[in-house]
C-alpha positions in Angstrom: -51.5 -95.9 -1.8 -52.0 -97.3 1.7 -54.2 -100.0 3.2 -55.7 -100.7 6.8 -57.9 -103.3 8.5 -59.3 -103.6 12.0 -60.1 -107.2 13.2 -61.7 -108.2 16.5 -60.7 -111.6 18.3 -63.3 -111.8 21.1 -61.8 -114.9 22.4 -58.4 -113.4 23.2 -60.0 -110.1 23.9 -57.8 -108.3 21.3 -58.3 -105.7 18.4 -55.9 -106.1 15.6 -55.1 -102.9 13.6 -52.9 -103.0 10.5 -51.8 -99.9 8.9 -49.6 -100.0 5.8 -48.3 -97.6 3.2 -49.4 -93.9 2.9 -52.8 -93.3 4.1 -55.0 -90.2 3.0 -56.8 -88.1 5.6 -60.1 -89.7 4.5 -58.6 -93.1 5.4 -57.3 -91.9 8.7 -60.8 -90.7 9.6 -62.2 -94.1 8.7 -59.6 -95.9 10.8 -60.2 -93.7 13.9 -63.9 -94.5 13.5 -63.3 -98.3 13.0 -61.0 -98.6 16.0 -63.5 -96.6 18.3 -66.4 -98.9 17.1 -64.4 -102.1 17.7 -63.4 -100.6 21.1 -67.1 -99.9 22.0 -68.0 -103.5 20.8 -65.4 -105.0 23.2 -66.2 -105.7 27.0 -63.4 -103.5 28.2 -60.1 -104.9 29.3 -59.0 -105.5 25.8 -55.6 -105.2 24.2 -54.6 -104.0 20.8 -51.9 -105.3 18.3 -51.0 -102.4 15.9 -49.1 -103.7 12.9 -47.5 -100.6 11.4 -44.3 -102.3 10.2 -44.8 -100.9 6.7 -46.7 -97.6 7.7 -45.5 -94.4 6.0 -45.6 -91.0 7.7 -48.9 -89.3 7.6 -49.8 -85.8 6.8 -49.9 -83.2 9.6 -53.8 -83.1 9.2 -54.0 -86.9 9.8 -52.4 -86.4 13.2 -55.7 -85.3 14.8 -57.3 -88.5 13.5 -54.5 -90.6 14.8 -55.2 -88.9 18.3 -59.0 -89.4 17.9 -58.2 -93.1 17.3 -56.2 -93.5 20.4 -58.6 -91.5 22.4 -61.6 -93.9 21.3 -59.4 -96.9 22.3 -58.4 -95.5 25.7 -61.8 -94.2 26.7 -63.5 -97.6 25.9 -61.3 -99.7 28.1 -58.0 -100.6 26.4 -55.6 -102.0 28.9 -52.4 -102.4 26.7 -51.1 -101.7 23.2 -48.3 -103.3 21.3 -47.1 -101.6 18.2 -45.1 -103.8 15.7 -42.8 -101.0 14.6 -42.4 -99.3 11.3 -39.4 -99.3 9.2 -39.7 -95.6 8.9 -38.6 -94.1 12.2 -40.2 -90.8 11.0 -43.7 -92.6 10.8 -43.0 -94.4 14.2 -42.1 -91.0 15.8 -45.0 -89.3 14.2 -47.5 -91.9 15.5 -45.9 -91.9 19.1 -46.3 -88.2 19.2 -50.0 -88.1 18.3 -52.2 -88.0 21.3 -49.5 -88.6 23.8 -51.8 -87.3 26.7 -54.5 -89.8 25.9 -52.4 -92.8 26.3 -53.4 -94.2 29.7 -52.8 -97.7 28.8 -49.6 -99.9 28.9 -47.6 -99.4 25.7 -44.8 -101.6 24.2 -43.0 -102.0 21.0 -42.2 -105.2 19.2 -40.4 -106.3 16.0 -43.1 -108.9 14.9 -46.7 -109.7 15.4 -45.6 -113.0 17.1 -43.4 -111.0 19.5 -46.4 -108.7 20.2 -48.6 -111.6 21.0 -46.0 -113.1 23.5 -45.7 -109.5 25.1 -49.5 -109.4 25.6 -49.8 -113.1 26.7 -47.1 -112.5 29.4 -49.2 -109.7 31.0 -51.5 -112.3 32.5 -48.6 -114.4 34.1 
């Protein structure tokens, strides 16, 4: 069974999305709604740290929800995202493939949340 969370750090203008384990389609729907709502609450120009280091591949049905979540972030002012990459290369490739056309923001991959933070912090330099 999977788990997920969405947290907002207004001071740093960042959304933190954590995806772990295997998420059912209904959970992917909730994640897409939650990240879109968080993006709307931000003032634009925000970044995302997506910790998917223990995320397992999703069902094909979930791909549309992953794409919807990416679109919700992109359309509401996300400037950059860093994915803390999955041990599952299949899950990572699947996540990359979903919604490729909607990613009009900078995208990087990191091996840890700390590395992701440093990558985003260095964008301002």
